[in-house]
C-alpha positions in Angstrom: -15.5 -24.0 -4.0 -13.2 -25.5 -6.6 -9.6 -24.4 -6.7 -9.7 -24.7 -10.5 -8.8 -21.5 -12.4 -11.6 -20.5 -14.7 -9.6 -18.0 -16.8 -6.4 -19.5 -18.1 -3.9 -17.2 -19.9 -4.7 -18.3 -23.4 -8.5 -17.9 -22.7 -8.0 -14.4 -21.4 -6.0 -13.5 -24.6 -8.8 -14.7 -26.8 -11.4 -12.7 -24.8 -9.2 -9.6 -25.1 -8.9 -10.2 -28.8 -12.7 -10.4 -29.2 -13.9 -7.8 -26.7 -10.9 -5.4 -26.4 -7.8 -5.2 -24.1 -8.8 -5.5 -20.5 -12.4 -6.7 -21.2 -13.7 -10.2 -20.6 -17.2 -9.6 -22.0 -18.9 -7.6 -24.7 -19.4 -3.9 -24.7 -16.0 -2.4 -24.0 -15.6 1.2 -23.0 -18.9 2.2 -24.5 -20.8 -0.2 -22.3 -19.0 1.1 -19.2 -20.0 4.6 -20.1 -23.6 3.5 -20.7 -23.8 1.8 -17.3 -22.8 5.0 -15.4 -24.5 7.4 -17.7 -25.8 10.4 -15.8 -23.3 10.0 -12.9 -20.5 12.4 -12.3 -17.6 10.3 -11.2 -15.1 13.2 -11.2 -12.9 12.9 -8.1 -15.0 10.1 -6.7 -13.9 6.6 -5.4 -15.5 3.7 -7.2 -15.8 0.0 -6.2 -15.6 -2.2 -9.3 -17.0 -5.6 -8.4 -16.0 -8.2 -11.0 -12.8 -6.4 -11.8 -11.6 -8.9 -14.4 -8.5 -7.6 -16.0 -9.2 -4.0 -15.3 -10.6 -2.7 -18.6 -13.7 -1.2 -17.0 -11.7 0.2 -14.0 -9.4 1.9 -16.5 -12.3 3.5 -18.3 -13.8 4.7 -15.0 -10.5 6.4 -14.0 -9.0 7.5 -17.2 -12.0 8.5 -19.2 -14.7 9.3 -16.6 -12.5 11.0 -14.0 -12.8 8.7 -11.0 -10.0 9.5 -8.6 -9.7 6.0 -7.3 -11.1 2.7 -8.4 -10.9 -0.3 -6.2 -11.3 -3.6 -8.0 -12.5 -6.8 -6.4 -12.5 -10.2 -8.1 -12.5 -13.8 -6.9 -9.8 -15.2 -9.1 -6.3 -14.1 -8.1 -4.8 -14.7 -11.6 -7.2 -12.1 -13.1 -6.6 -9.7 -10.3 -2.8 -9.9 -10.7 -3.1 -9.7 -14.5 -5.0 -6.4 -14.2 -2.2 -4.9 -12.2 0.5 -6.4 -14.5 -0.9 -4.4 -17.4 0.4 -1.1 -16.1 -2.1 -0.4 -13.3 -1.1 0.4 -9.8 -1.3 -2.3 -7.1 -1.6 -1.8 -3.4 
C-alpha cells in the first residue's frame, strides 16, 4: 500500500466547496438521510465506514439522533480533519 496521501488539504477544500462542508462526494445531508430512510437511529450507536471529514457522521448524530457515531477511515489526515472541525475525538 502506498504511503502517498490521496486527499491533500487544497483538494479537500475544493470537494467541500462543491459538495458541502464535511462531504467528499455528492449528495450531502439529503443523501445520508436517503441511505438510512426507514431506520430509527435515535439513541443508537452507528459505525460510519468511510468517515471522510465527518459530514455524514455529523448528520447521523445531529439530525437523525444517533447517540454515538464511530468513524473509520484509512487516511489519517482525513480522520484528524474531521475531528479538527469541532467534533469530539477519543
